[in-house]
A tleap script that builds the chain and sets N, CA, C and O, in Angstrom:
source leaprc.protein.ff14SB
mol = sequence {
  NMET THR ARG PRO PRO HIE THR ASP THR SER
  GLU GLN THR SER ALA ALA SER GLU GLU ILE
  ALA ALA SER SER VAL GLU LEU VAL ARG LEU
  GLY MET HIE LEU HIE GLY LEU VAL SER ALA
  PHE LYS CVAL
}
set mol.1.N position { 4.974 -8.578 -47.690 }
set mol.1.CA position { 5.304 -7.439 -48.565 }
set mol.1.C position { 4.488 -6.207 -48.160 }
set mol.1.O position { 3.910 -5.532 -49.013 }
set mol.2.N position { 4.444 -5.922 -46.867 }
set mol.2.CA position { 3.708 -4.731 -46.423 }
set mol.2.C position { 4.681 -3.572 -46.255 }
set mol.2.O position { 5.656 -3.662 -45.509 }
set mol.3.N position { 4.401 -2.490 -46.959 }
set mol.3.CA position { 5.265 -1.316 -46.870 }
set mol.3.C position { 4.415 -0.073 -46.678 }
set mol.3.O position { 3.235 -0.068 -47.029 }
set mol.4.N position { 4.998 0.973 -46.129 }
set mol.4.CA position { 4.276 2.245 -46.034 }
set mol.4.C position { 3.991 2.795 -47.432 }
set mol.4.O position { 4.790 2.593 -48.346 }
set mol.5.N position { 2.876 3.479 -47.608 }
set mol.5.CA position { 2.505 3.982 -48.938 }
set mol.5.C position { 3.556 4.924 -49.523 }
set mol.5.O position { 3.798 4.904 -50.730 }
set mol.6.N position { 4.181 5.748 -48.682 }
set mol.6.CA position { 5.129 6.729 -49.215 }
set mol.6.C position { 6.344 6.043 -49.824 }
set mol.6.O position { 6.955 6.575 -50.751 }
set mol.7.N position { 6.704 4.857 -49.310 }
set mol.7.CA position { 7.838 4.127 -49.877 }
set mol.7.C position { 7.484 3.637 -51.285 }
set mol.7.O position { 8.306 3.710 -52.198 }
set mol.8.N position { 6.254 3.137 -51.453 }
set mol.8.CA position { 5.842 2.633 -52.765 }
set mol.8.C position { 5.815 3.760 -53.797 }
set mol.8.O position { 6.276 3.589 -54.925 }
set mol.9.N position { 5.274 4.906 -53.403 }
set mol.9.CA position { 5.160 6.005 -54.363 }
set mol.9.C position { 6.536 6.507 -54.771 }
set mol.9.O position { 6.758 6.829 -55.939 }
set mol.10.N position { 7.463 6.577 -53.821 }
set mol.10.CA position { 8.808 7.055 -54.166 }
set mol.10.C position { 9.499 6.053 -55.087 }
set mol.10.O position { 10.223 6.445 -56.002 }
set mol.11.N position { 9.276 4.758 -54.843 }
set mol.11.CA position { 9.877 3.742 -55.713 }
set mol.11.C position { 9.264 3.809 -57.105 }
set mol.11.O position { 9.971 3.680 -58.104 }
set mol.12.N position { 7.957 4.011 -57.173 }
set mol.12.CA position { 7.301 4.111 -58.476 }
set mol.12.C position { 7.803 5.337 -59.235 }
set mol.12.O position { 8.002 5.285 -60.449 }
set mol.13.N position { 8.007 6.438 -58.513 }
set mol.13.CA position { 8.486 7.660 -59.160 }
set mol.13.C position { 9.884 7.462 -59.708 }
set mol.13.O position { 10.179 7.875 -60.830 }
set mol.14.N position { 10.749 6.832 -58.924 }
set mol.14.CA position { 12.123 6.611 -59.383 }
set mol.14.C position { 12.132 5.654 -60.569 }
set mol.14.O position { 12.907 5.837 -61.508 }
set mol.15.N position { 11.281 4.642 -60.535 }
set mol.15.CA position { 11.210 3.688 -61.644 }
set mol.15.C position { 10.707 4.397 -62.901 }
set mol.15.O position { 11.208 4.148 -63.998 }
set mol.16.N position { 9.727 5.270 -62.743 }
set mol.16.CA position { 9.188 5.996 -63.891 }
set mol.16.C position { 10.240 6.932 -64.471 }
set mol.16.O position { 10.372 7.043 -65.690 }
set mol.17.N position { 10.987 7.603 -63.601 }
set mol.17.CA position { 12.025 8.516 -64.097 }
set mol.17.C position { 13.128 7.735 -64.803 }
set mol.17.O position { 13.706 8.216 -65.778 }
set mol.18.N position { 13.421 6.535 -64.313 }
set mol.18.CA position { 14.430 5.707 -64.976 }
set mol.18.C position { 13.950 5.289 -66.361 }
set mol.18.O position { 14.723 5.279 -67.318 }
set mol.19.N position { 12.657 4.942 -66.461 }
set mol.19.CA position { 12.114 4.555 -67.765 }
set mol.19.C position { 12.144 5.738 -68.728 }
set mol.19.O position { 12.465 5.582 -69.906 }
set mol.20.N position { 11.806 6.920 -68.218 }
set mol.20.CA position { 11.818 8.124 -69.061 }
set mol.20.C position { 13.234 8.412 -69.542 }
set mol.20.O position { 13.442 8.758 -70.705 }
set mol.21.N position { 14.207 8.270 -68.643 }
set mol.21.CA position { 15.602 8.518 -69.020 }
set mol.21.C position { 16.044 7.515 -70.081 }
set mol.21.O position { 16.713 7.883 -71.046 }
set mol.22.N position { 15.669 6.248 -69.903 }
set mol.22.CA position { 16.065 5.215 -70.865 }
set mol.22.C position { 15.420 5.483 -72.223 }
set mol.22.O position { 16.072 5.345 -73.258 }
set mol.23.N position { 14.145 5.864 -72.223 }
set mol.23.CA position { 13.457 6.108 -73.492 }
set mol.23.C position { 14.026 7.345 -74.183 }
set mol.23.O position { 14.117 7.378 -75.411 }
set mol.24.N position { 14.410 8.366 -73.405 }
set mol.24.CA position { 14.988 9.562 -74.020 }
set mol.24.C position { 16.338 9.240 -74.644 }
set mol.24.O position { 16.681 9.776 -75.698 }
set mol.25.N position { 17.109 8.361 -73.996 }
set mol.25.CA position { 18.396 7.945 -74.561 }
set mol.25.C position { 18.165 7.208 -75.875 }
set mol.25.O position { 18.889 7.421 -76.847 }
set mol.26.N position { 17.146 6.336 -75.902 }
set mol.26.CA position { 16.828 5.613 -77.136 }
set mol.26.C position { 16.410 6.593 -78.236 }
set mol.26.O position { 16.775 6.415 -79.398 }
set mol.27.N position { 15.646 7.625 -77.870 }
set mol.27.CA position { 15.218 8.609 -78.863 }
set mol.27.C position { 16.414 9.355 -79.427 }
set mol.27.O position { 16.470 9.626 -80.627 }
set mol.28.N position { 17.378 9.692 -78.565 }
set mol.28.CA position { 18.576 10.393 -79.039 }
set mol.28.C position { 19.355 9.501 -79.996 }
set mol.28.O position { 19.821 9.959 -81.040 }
set mol.29.N position { 19.497 8.220 -79.637 }
set mol.29.CA position { 20.216 7.288 -80.516 }
set mol.29.C position { 19.494 7.154 -81.854 }
set mol.29.O position { 20.126 7.149 -82.910 }
set mol.30.N position { 18.169 7.045 -81.804 }
set mol.30.CA position { 17.396 6.915 -83.035 }
set mol.30.C position { 17.536 8.170 -83.886 }
set mol.30.O position { 17.682 8.088 -85.106 }
set mol.31.N position { 17.492 9.338 -83.234 }
set mol.31.CA position { 17.636 10.594 -83.962 }
set mol.31.C position { 18.995 10.692 -84.640 }
set mol.31.O position { 19.086 11.127 -85.788 }
set mol.32.N position { 20.054 10.292 -83.938 }
set mol.32.CA position { 21.394 10.328 -84.522 }
set mol.32.C position { 21.488 9.350 -85.688 }
set mol.32.O position { 22.114 9.651 -86.704 }
set mol.33.N position { 20.866 8.180 -85.543 }
set mol.33.CA position { 20.890 7.177 -86.610 }
set mol.33.C position { 20.163 7.707 -87.849 }
set mol.33.O position { 20.659 7.585 -88.969 }
set mol.34.N position { 18.980 8.297 -87.635 }
set mol.34.CA position { 18.221 8.843 -88.760 }
set mol.34.C position { 18.985 9.988 -89.409 }
set mol.34.O position { 18.986 10.113 -90.634 }
set mol.35.N position { 19.636 10.828 -88.602 }
set mol.35.CA position { 20.417 11.941 -89.147 }
set mol.35.C position { 21.555 11.415 -90.014 }
set mol.35.O position { 21.863 11.985 -91.061 }
set mol.36.N position { 22.176 10.325 -89.572 }
set mol.36.CA position { 23.254 9.719 -90.356 }
set mol.36.C position { 22.729 9.179 -91.678 }
set mol.36.O position { 23.382 9.320 -92.712 }
set mol.37.N position { 21.549 8.559 -91.649 }
set mol.37.CA position { 20.969 8.026 -92.883 }
set mol.37.C position { 20.639 9.153 -93.857 }
set mol.37.O position { 20.909 9.046 -95.053 }
set mol.38.N position { 20.054 10.234 -93.340 }
set mol.38.CA position { 19.699 11.369 -94.197 }
set mol.38.C position { 20.956 11.975 -94.809 }
set mol.38.O position { 20.973 12.314 -95.992 }
set mol.39.N position { 22.009 12.110 -94.002 }
set mol.39.CA position { 23.264 12.671 -94.521 }
set mol.39.C position { 23.847 11.756 -95.596 }
set mol.39.O position { 24.380 12.234 -96.597 }
set mol.40.N position { 23.748 10.447 -95.391 }
set mol.40.CA position { 24.290 9.496 -96.363 }
set mol.40.C position { 23.521 9.599 -97.686 }
set mol.40.O position { 24.113 9.518 -98.763 }
set mol.41.N position { 22.196 9.777 -97.595 }
set mol.41.CA position { 21.409 9.863 -98.827 }
set mol.41.C position { 21.644 11.191 -99.543 }
set mol.41.O position { 21.593 11.252 -100.771 }
set mol.42.N position { 21.900 12.257 -98.777 }
set mol.42.CA position { 22.143 13.566 -99.399 }
set mol.42.C position { 23.437 13.538 -100.195 }
set mol.42.O position { 23.520 14.147 -101.262 }
set mol.43.N position { 24.440 12.846 -99.695 }
set mol.43.CA position { 25.750 12.814 -100.358 }
set mol.43.C position { 25.767 11.793 -101.463 }
set mol.43.O position { 26.787 11.624 -102.133 }
savepdb mol mol.pdb
quit
């Protein structure tokens, strides 16, 4: 498992960006869910 350092860093960066994208999607879903709950309680 010997690789050049630049390959590892690029893979780590892409993995980190994927995690950030996934977490942001979860935050959007959570925000929409909370907004729906607030709207339901207001009505």
